[in-house]
C-alpha positions as CSV (number, residue, x, y, z in Angstrom):
1,M,12.4,24.2,-86.6
2,K,10.1,27.2,-87.3
3,P,6.5,26.2,-86.5
4,I,4.1,25.7,-89.4
5,D,1.4,28.3,-88.7
6,L,-1.9,27.1,-90.1
7,R,-4.1,29.0,-87.6
8,S,-5.3,31.5,-90.2
9,D,-4.2,33.3,-93.4
10,T,-4.1,36.5,-91.3
11,V,-0.7,35.5,-89.9
12,T,1.3,36.2,-93.0
13,Q,4.3,38.5,-93.0
14,P,4.8,41.2,-95.7
15,T,7.1,40.0,-98.4
16,P,10.3,41.9,-99.0
17,A,8.8,43.4,-102.2
18,M,5.7,44.4,-100.3
19,R,7.8,46.1,-97.7
20,A,9.7,48.0,-100.4
21,A,6.4,49.2,-101.9
22,M,5.3,50.3,-98.4
23,A,8.5,52.2,-97.8
24,A,8.2,54.0,-101.2
25,A,4.5,54.9,-100.8
26,E,3.5,58.5,-101.4
27,V,1.4,59.6,-98.5
28,G,-0.9,62.4,-97.3
29,D,-3.6,62.8,-94.7
30,D,-6.5,60.4,-95.6
31,V,-8.9,62.0,-93.2
32,F,-8.6,65.1,-95.4
33,G,-8.9,62.8,-98.5
34,D,-5.5,63.7,-99.8
35,D,-3.5,60.5,-99.4
36,P,-2.6,59.6,-103.0
37,S,-1.9,56.0,-102.3
38,V,-5.2,55.5,-100.5
39,N,-7.1,57.2,-103.2
40,A,-5.4,55.1,-105.9
41,L,-6.2,51.9,-104.0
42,Q,-9.9,52.9,-103.5
43,E,-10.2,53.7,-107.2
44,R,-8.6,50.4,-108.1
45,I,-10.6,48.1,-105.9
46,A,-13.9,49.9,-106.9
47,A,-13.1,49.3,-110.6
48,M,-12.1,45.7,-110.0
49,L,-15.4,45.0,-108.4
50,G,-17.5,47.1,-110.7
51,K,-18.7,49.7,-108.2
52,E,-18.6,53.5,-108.3
53,A,-16.5,54.1,-105.1
54,A,-14.6,52.4,-102.3
55,L,-13.5,53.1,-98.8
56,F,-10.2,51.9,-97.2
57,V,-10.7,50.8,-93.6
58,P,-8.5,49.2,-90.9
59,T,-10.4,45.9,-90.6
60,G,-13.0,43.7,-92.1
61,T,-15.1,44.0,-89.0
62,Q,-15.2,47.7,-89.4
63,S,-15.9,47.4,-93.1
64,N,-18.9,45.2,-92.5
65,L,-20.1,47.4,-89.6
66,C,-19.9,50.5,-91.8
67,A,-21.9,48.7,-94.4
68,L,-24.6,47.5,-92.1
69,M,-25.0,51.0,-90.5
70,A,-25.0,52.7,-93.9
71,H,-27.8,50.4,-95.1
72,C,-29.9,50.3,-92.0
73,Q,-31.1,52.8,-89.4
74,R,-31.9,52.3,-85.7
75,G,-34.7,49.8,-85.3
76,D,-34.0,48.2,-88.7
77,E,-33.2,44.5,-89.2
78,Y,-30.8,42.6,-91.4
79,I,-31.2,38.9,-92.4
80,V,-28.0,36.9,-92.0
81,G,-26.8,33.4,-91.6
82,Q,-26.6,31.9,-88.1
83,M,-22.9,31.1,-88.6
84,A,-22.1,34.2,-90.7
85,H,-19.1,36.3,-89.7
86,T,-21.1,39.5,-89.5
87,Y,-23.5,38.0,-87.0
88,R,-21.4,35.5,-84.9
89,W,-17.8,36.7,-85.0
90,E,-17.9,40.5,-85.0
91,G,-18.7,41.2,-81.3
92,G,-22.4,42.0,-82.0
93,G,-21.4,45.4,-83.4
94,A,-24.5,45.9,-85.5
95,A,-26.7,45.5,-82.5
96,V,-24.5,47.2,-79.9
97,L,-23.3,50.2,-82.0
98,G,-25.8,50.4,-84.8
99,S,-29.0,49.4,-82.9
100,I,-29.7,47.1,-85.9
101,Q,-31.5,43.9,-85.1
102,P,-30.0,40.7,-86.7
103,Q,-32.4,38.0,-87.9
104,P,-30.1,35.0,-88.0
105,L,-31.3,32.0,-90.1
106,P,-29.9,28.5,-90.4
107,Q,-27.4,27.9,-93.2
108,Q,-27.1,25.0,-95.5
109,A,-23.9,23.0,-95.8
110,D,-22.7,25.3,-98.6
111,G,-23.3,28.4,-96.6
112,S,-26.5,29.4,-98.3
113,I,-29.7,30.4,-96.6
114,R,-32.8,28.7,-98.0
115,L,-34.8,31.2,-100.1
116,E,-38.0,30.1,-98.4
117,D,-36.5,31.0,-95.0
118,I,-35.4,34.4,-96.3
119,E,-38.8,35.3,-97.6
120,A,-40.6,33.9,-94.6
121,N,-38.5,36.2,-92.3
122,I,-39.0,39.5,-94.1
123,K,-41.2,41.3,-91.6
124,P,-44.5,42.9,-92.6
125,D,-44.9,46.7,-92.5
126,D,-46.3,46.7,-89.0
127,A,-45.3,48.7,-85.9
128,H,-44.8,45.4,-84.0
129,F,-41.8,44.5,-86.0
130,A,-38.3,45.7,-86.8
131,R,-38.1,46.9,-90.4
132,T,-36.3,44.3,-92.6
133,R,-33.9,46.3,-94.7
134,L,-30.9,44.1,-95.7
135,L,-29.8,40.7,-96.7
136,A,-26.2,39.9,-95.8
137,L,-24.4,36.9,-97.4
138,E,-20.8,35.7,-97.1
139,N,-18.4,34.3,-99.8
140,T,-16.3,32.3,-99.1
141,W,-18.0,30.8,-96.1
142,G,-15.8,28.4,-94.1
143,G,-13.7,28.2,-97.2
144,Q,-16.6,27.2,-99.4
145,V,-17.6,29.1,-102.5
146,L,-21.2,30.3,-102.4
147,P,-22.8,28.9,-105.6
148,S,-23.3,31.6,-108.2
149,G,-26.8,30.5,-109.1
150,Y,-27.8,30.8,-105.5
151,I,-26.4,34.3,-105.3
152,E,-28.4,35.4,-108.3
153,A,-31.6,33.9,-106.8
154,A,-31.1,35.3,-103.3
155,T,-30.2,38.8,-104.4
156,A,-33.1,38.8,-106.9
157,L,-35.5,37.9,-104.1
158,A,-34.1,40.7,-102.0
159,R,-34.6,43.2,-104.7
160,R,-38.2,42.1,-105.3
161,K,-38.9,42.6,-101.6
162,G,-37.2,46.0,-101.4
163,L,-34.1,44.8,-99.5
164,A,-30.6,46.0,-100.0
165,T,-27.8,43.4,-100.3
166,H,-24.3,43.2,-98.7
167,L,-21.6,40.6,-99.3
168,D,-19.0,39.9,-96.7
169,G,-16.4,39.0,-99.3
170,A,-13.4,38.9,-96.9
171,R,-12.0,36.0,-99.1
172,L,-13.8,37.0,-102.3
173,F,-10.7,36.6,-104.4
174,N,-10.3,33.0,-103.1
175,A,-13.8,32.4,-104.4
176,A,-12.9,33.9,-107.7
177,V,-9.8,31.9,-108.2
178,A,-11.4,28.6,-107.1
179,S,-14.5,29.0,-109.2
180,G,-13.0,30.7,-112.2
181,M,-15.7,33.3,-112.0
182,P,-14.3,36.9,-112.2
183,A,-14.4,38.8,-109.0
184,I,-16.4,41.6,-110.7
185,D,-19.2,39.1,-111.5
186,I,-19.3,37.7,-108.0
187,A,-19.7,41.3,-106.7
188,R,-22.1,42.5,-109.3
189,P,-25.5,41.4,-107.8
190,F,-24.7,43.2,-104.4
191,D,-25.2,46.8,-103.4
192,S,-22.1,46.7,-101.3
193,V,-19.1,44.3,-100.9
194,S,-16.4,44.1,-98.2
195,V,-13.1,42.6,-99.2
196,C,-10.1,41.9,-96.9
197,F,-6.5,42.5,-97.9
198,S,-4.9,40.9,-94.8
199,K,-6.1,37.4,-95.3
200,G,-5.2,35.4,-98.4
201,L,-3.8,38.4,-100.2
202,G,-1.1,38.8,-97.5
203,A,-1.2,42.5,-96.7
204,P,-0.5,43.3,-93.0
205,V,-3.7,45.2,-92.4
206,G,-6.7,46.6,-94.1
207,S,-10.0,46.0,-95.9
208,A,-12.2,47.9,-98.4
209,L,-15.9,48.5,-98.7
210,V,-17.3,49.2,-102.2
211,G,-20.6,50.4,-103.4
212,S,-22.3,53.5,-105.0
213,R,-20.9,56.9,-104.4
214,E,-23.8,57.9,-102.2
215,F,-23.5,54.7,-100.1
216,I,-19.7,55.2,-99.7
217,A,-20.3,58.8,-98.6
218,R,-22.5,57.5,-95.8
219,A,-19.9,54.8,-94.9
220,H,-17.2,57.4,-94.9
221,R,-19.0,59.4,-92.2
222,L,-19.5,56.1,-90.2
223,R,-15.8,55.2,-90.5
224,K,-14.9,58.5,-88.8
225,M,-17.5,57.9,-86.1
226,L,-16.2,54.4,-85.5
227,G,-12.6,55.6,-85.2
228,G,-11.4,54.3,-88.5
229,G,-10.1,57.5,-89.9
230,M,-6.3,57.1,-90.4
231,R,-3.8,59.7,-91.4
232,Q,-0.8,58.8,-93.5
233,A,-2.5,55.5,-94.4
234,G,-0.9,55.3,-97.8
235,V,1.9,53.1,-96.3
236,L,-0.8,50.5,-95.6
237,A,-2.7,51.1,-98.8
238,A,0.5,50.5,-100.8
239,A,0.7,47.0,-99.3
240,A,-2.9,46.3,-100.3
241,S,-2.3,47.6,-103.8
242,F,0.8,45.4,-104.1
243,A,-1.3,42.4,-103.0
244,L,-3.9,43.1,-105.6
245,E,-1.2,43.3,-108.3
246,H,0.9,40.2,-107.2
247,H,-1.0,37.9,-104.8
248,I,-4.4,37.1,-106.4
249,E,-3.4,34.4,-109.0
250,R,-1.1,32.7,-106.5
251,L,-4.1,31.9,-104.3
252,A,-4.3,28.8,-106.4
253,E,-1.2,27.6,-104.6
254,D,-2.9,27.9,-101.3
255,H,-5.8,26.0,-102.5
256,A,-3.6,23.2,-103.8
257,N,-1.7,23.0,-100.5
258,A,-5.0,22.7,-98.7
259,R,-6.0,19.8,-101.0
260,A,-2.6,18.2,-100.4
261,L,-3.0,18.5,-96.7
262,A,-6.5,16.9,-96.9
263,E,-5.2,14.0,-99.1
264,G,-2.3,13.4,-96.7
265,L,-4.7,12.9,-93.8
266,Q,-7.0,10.3,-95.5
267,G,-7.3,6.9,-93.8
268,L,-6.6,8.0,-90.2
269,R,-8.9,6.2,-87.8
270,G,-11.3,8.6,-86.0
271,V,-10.4,11.4,-88.3
272,T,-12.9,12.8,-90.8
273,V,-11.5,15.3,-93.4
274,Q,-13.9,17.7,-95.1
275,P,-12.6,18.2,-98.7
276,P,-11.5,21.9,-99.1
277,Q,-12.7,24.1,-101.9
278,T,-10.2,26.9,-101.2
279,N,-7.6,27.4,-98.5
280,I,-9.5,26.3,-95.4
281,L,-9.6,22.7,-94.2
282,F,-11.7,21.3,-91.4
283,V,-10.9,18.0,-89.7
284,D,-13.4,16.3,-87.3
285,L,-12.0,14.1,-84.6
286,A,-13.5,11.3,-82.6
287,P,-14.0,12.5,-79.0
288,E,-11.2,10.3,-77.7
289,K,-8.7,12.0,-80.0
290,A,-9.8,15.6,-79.2
291,A,-8.5,16.2,-75.7
292,G,-5.4,18.4,-75.8
293,V,-4.9,17.9,-79.5
294,V,-4.2,21.6,-80.3
295,E,-1.5,21.7,-77.6
296,R,0.1,18.4,-78.8
297,L,0.3,19.7,-82.3
298,R,1.7,23.0,-81.2
299,G,4.4,21.1,-79.3
300,A,5.2,19.2,-82.5
301,G,5.5,22.4,-84.5
302,V,2.1,22.7,-86.2
303,L,-0.3,25.5,-85.2
304,C,-4.0,25.2,-85.8
305,T,-7.3,26.1,-84.0
306,G,-10.3,24.1,-82.9
307,L,-11.4,21.4,-80.5
308,Y,-13.5,18.5,-81.9
309,R,-13.2,20.3,-85.3
310,L,-9.7,21.4,-86.2
311,R,-9.2,24.2,-88.7
312,F,-6.2,24.5,-90.9
313,V,-5.7,27.5,-93.2
314,T,-3.0,27.7,-95.9
315,H,-1.4,30.9,-97.0
316,L,1.6,32.5,-98.8
317,D,3.9,31.7,-95.9
318,V,3.2,28.0,-96.1
319,S,5.1,26.0,-98.8
320,S,4.4,22.6,-100.3
321,A,7.4,21.4,-98.2
322,D,5.7,22.7,-95.1
323,I,2.5,20.8,-96.0
324,A,4.5,17.6,-96.3
325,R,6.0,18.1,-92.9
326,A,2.6,19.0,-91.4
327,V,1.1,15.8,-92.8
328,A,3.9,13.8,-91.2
329,V,3.3,15.5,-87.8
330,L,-0.5,15.2,-88.0
331,R,-0.4,11.5,-89.0
332,Q,1.8,10.9,-85.9
333,H,-0.3,12.9,-83.4
334,L,-3.9,12.6,-84.5
């Protein structure tokens, strides 16, 4: 039987309808700014998130890096969570390529950074210190929705202290569907937002960075510098536009499947299930159960990642029937 791939929501295949939209896409040269499909996507996602402009980029890592470098200069600093994607999982690009110093801070269980910690780590205007310029948050974080009240308080603090704000919203639409809060309201307090089309939305590639026209102009120059200028990129933009049209509301199905998976694993000895808010489920194992577990599950037809903590991610290529089969396999092998 075909393996049930729960490693990530990045493994999805384009649907036949998405492939048809890609094949029919009108294209031009996006480096010259004349790809109509890219331009239409950029206008659409900017409007959806309440910003003036947007930039289509190949990856979320590049989108975040363009944002950090557009907000900060060499020798500046950004405040970020210790386990945030922009700090921990993007190759240290801000420091290596942007000469931007990260100031990582501990995160709470919901992904927030204590306001007191943020304020205490904003550096004084003194030549001994890097200049604190930016607060970067993430939503969702580990599949959890960052509380809206916290977002308002943290961004308000940043504004009072003269900091810009960036949201790594790779799964922003998962947060919107799970919380019932419109995506435009989640994005509103931030100066810039990055969203990913190739995760829960199911496009094969691509992210977008949104912000003011002036900010996006700076990011556009950086995209070129970082090698992100694509030519007939409308084929890819068409997939992203299709995803925005057809794949947002259905994210609720992924969330339901993650809950069903969590419920199916209840009661197993030495297995602790973290209740999912969206499409990411974490499962902690007792040490005696952990050795070789990913390989055992792979052999039984269920793909996941992790060691002591397993991660399962639901997506549009995983059905409720697949979840039922995965539960049976997991209950046998965990």
